[in-house]
N, C-alpha and C positions, 0 to 999 in steps of 0.2 A: 259963097265966098269962103266960109269956114272949111268946107270940104276941100276946096282947092288949096287952102293953106296947109291943111293936114297932109294932103297928098304931096305937096311941095316939101314939107318937113321930112316925110318918109323917104322921098327920093334923095333929098340932100343928105340925110343920115346914111342911106345905103351907099351913096357915092363916097362919102367920107370914110366909112368903114372899109369899103373896097380898096380905096387908095391907101389907107393905113395898112391894111393887110398886105397889099402888094409891096409897099415899101419895106415892111418888116421881112417879107419873104425873100426880097431880092437884094437886100443889103449884103455886100460881099463879106465873106468870112476872112478874118485876119490871116495874113501870110506869115507863118512861123518859119524861122530858118533852121537848117541843119547845121549843127555845130561842127567846127573844124578841130579835130583832136590835136593836130600837129605832131611834132616829135616828142612823144611822152613815153617814158619808161614804165612798163607795166610789170606787176609782180604776179607770180603764180597764186592761184586760190589756195594752194596747198601750203604756201609759205606761212610763217608765223603771223606776219602783219596782214597777209591776205585773209587768213582765217579769222583774225580778230575783227577786221573790217566787215566781213560778211556776216559774222555772228551778230554784230551790232545791227545790221539791216534786218536780220531775222527777228531779233527781239522787238524792233519797231513794228514789224508786221504782226507780231503776236498781240500787240495792244489794240489792234483793230477789232471791230465787232461786225455782227450781221446787221443788215439794214434793209428797209424797204423805202421807196420814195417815188417821186414824180419828177419828170424832166422834160425839157424841150430839146429837140435835135434839129439842126439845119444841115443840109447837105448841098454842097456847091459842086456842080459838074463843069468841066472845061471842054469836053469833046462830045459831040461835034460842034456844039456851041455852048457858051457860058450861060448857066442858069442855076437857080437856087430853089429848093423846095424844103418845106419844114413839116415836122410831125410832132405830136405829143407822145409821151411815153411813161410807162410805169416800170419800175425795176425792183426786183427782190434778189437779195444775195444772202446766202447762208454760209457763214464762215467755217463751221465745223466740217461741212461736206464739200465746199467749193461750188455749190450749185448756184446758178444765176439764171433768172428768167426775166425777159424784157418783152413788154407788149407795146406795140406802136399803134397809134390811132390818128386818124385824119383830124387836123386841128379845127377845121371848119365845122364838121358834122359829128365829130366824136366817135366815128365808126372804127372798129378794130381793123387794122390793115394786116398785121402779122404778129406772131409770137415767136420768140427765139429762146430756147432753153439749152443750157450746157452744164455739164458736171465738171468741166475743166478739161475733159478729154474728147468728148464727142459733142456735136451740136445737133439739135432737132429744131426744125423750122416748120411752122404752120401758117400759111397765108390764107386770107379770106377768100381768094379766088380759086383755091385748089383744096380738094378734100384730103388728099394724101399728105401725110407728114414726111417731110424730107429729112433724112439723117445723113450726117457726114462727120469726118474727123475734125478736130479743132483746126480751122483754116479760114480763109476768106469766105464771106457770105455775100449774097446779092440782095440789095433792097431796091424796091420799085417805087417810083413816084405814083401815088394813087390816082392822080389827075391825068398824067401824061403816059404812064406806063414805062417811062424811061428807067433803065436799070443802072444801079451804082454798085461797084465792087467795094466792099468794106473790109479792111484788114482786122477782122474781129479779134484775133488773139491779142493784138496790141491794145485794143480797148478793154478787153476782158481783164488782162493782167493789171492794168492801171486802176480799173474800177473795183477789182477784188483785192488788189495789193498782195497777190500770191506769187510775186516775182521770184522770191528766194528759192523756190523749188526748182527753178530753171538753172540755178547757178551750180551746175555739176562741175566738180573739180577738173575733170578731163577737158572741159570746154572753156573754162573761165579764167580770165586774168583780170587784175584789178589795179587801180591807181587811187589809193585811199586819200592822198593829199588833194587831188583834183576832184575826188568824189565820183569816180567812173568805174563801172563794171562792164567788161566786154566779154560777151558770150559768143564763141565761134562754133557754129554747128555746120555740118555738111550742107552747102548750098545757101546758107543764110548767116547773118551776123546781127546780134542784138547789142545795143549800147545803152546803158542805163546811167543817168546823171542824178546824183543824189545831193541832198542837203541834210542839215541836222535832223529834220523831221521825217526824212525818207526820200523816196524816188519822186522826182518832179518832171522827168522827161525820159521818153523811151524812143530810140531810133531802131528801125528794122530795115535791113538791106538784104534783099533776096535776089541772088543771081539767077536762080531758076525761073522766077516770075518776072525778072527784069524791072522790078519796082523798088522804090525806097519809101518808107513812111516814117513820120515823126509825130508823136503825141506829146503835147505839153500841158501841164497843169497851169492854168492862168490864175494869178492872184495868190492868196495865202495857201500854203500847203496843208491840207487837212484831208480826213478820210470820212466818207468818199469826197473826192474833189468837187468843188462847186462848179467849176468850168474847165472843160478840157477841149483842146483843139487838135485835130489830126489833119495832117497834110500828106497826100500820096503823090509821088512824082515818078516819072520814067527814069530808069538808070541810064538810058542811052543819051538823052539830051537834057534831062533835068526839068522837062516841061510838066506843069501841073496837070494831074488827072482828076483829083477830087480833094475837097476839104470838108471836114466834118466838125461841127461844134455841138457839144452837149452841155446844157446848163441845168443843173439840179435846182428844182423849185422847192421841194419839201423832202426831208429825210427823217425817218424814224429808226433809231438805233436800238438793237436788242441783242441778247446773247446768242439766240438761235431762232430760226423760223420753223413753224409747223410744216412738216414735209408735204402735207396735203395741198399746199398752195402751189406746188410745182407740178408741171405737166399740163396737157391739153385736154 
């Protein structure tokens, strides 16, 4: 009888954990809106007011630090069918060099799935299933669900610049116009447009519009604005019909701030 009760408890516990894990994994990620700028008059980044506004943003970025931490990431796909998968992660960011390294692991077994390294210009990716290291310019990357193999395209530059807060280096005068009163920076580059929305403590939302890739993405800091942000949500949609392609939620669990990181921690 005792053995039967023990077996029943084990089965009940397993079912409960399975249901709990399934519920956590399948909860939909919040839909964040794209803002409508409307008819707003912008000023040149070279103007007196434009320079003053951008200098203020640069000074805010200078107060940030290097850090290491742990996070949870959930990715929701909408095509060909709606599903959600989640991973655990570790992140290291070195402010002086701009280097960032992310390691993603399976939440259930703790097995490393992939590592992503960038110096802000190029990206190197090492996956558990492939021996060769993939290298590419700063651009979209592909993440795979370790259980199903389903691939998700991630607009990595949008996430990198928000998690590193190195946005001001993109505000080239020849590309940039600003609206200080509304807290908006608009960067127009060939084939793409970046819109930054700011508050007193810095940038809280970034929108990316790519005509070449026919996609739009928005990343919002959820809750209080701090560095690194505790929660960010990214939404990727088609430029053609506005249909959702992916949503990505990153929740920081633990952060250790420091002036700089030992460079030996970077690399594979």
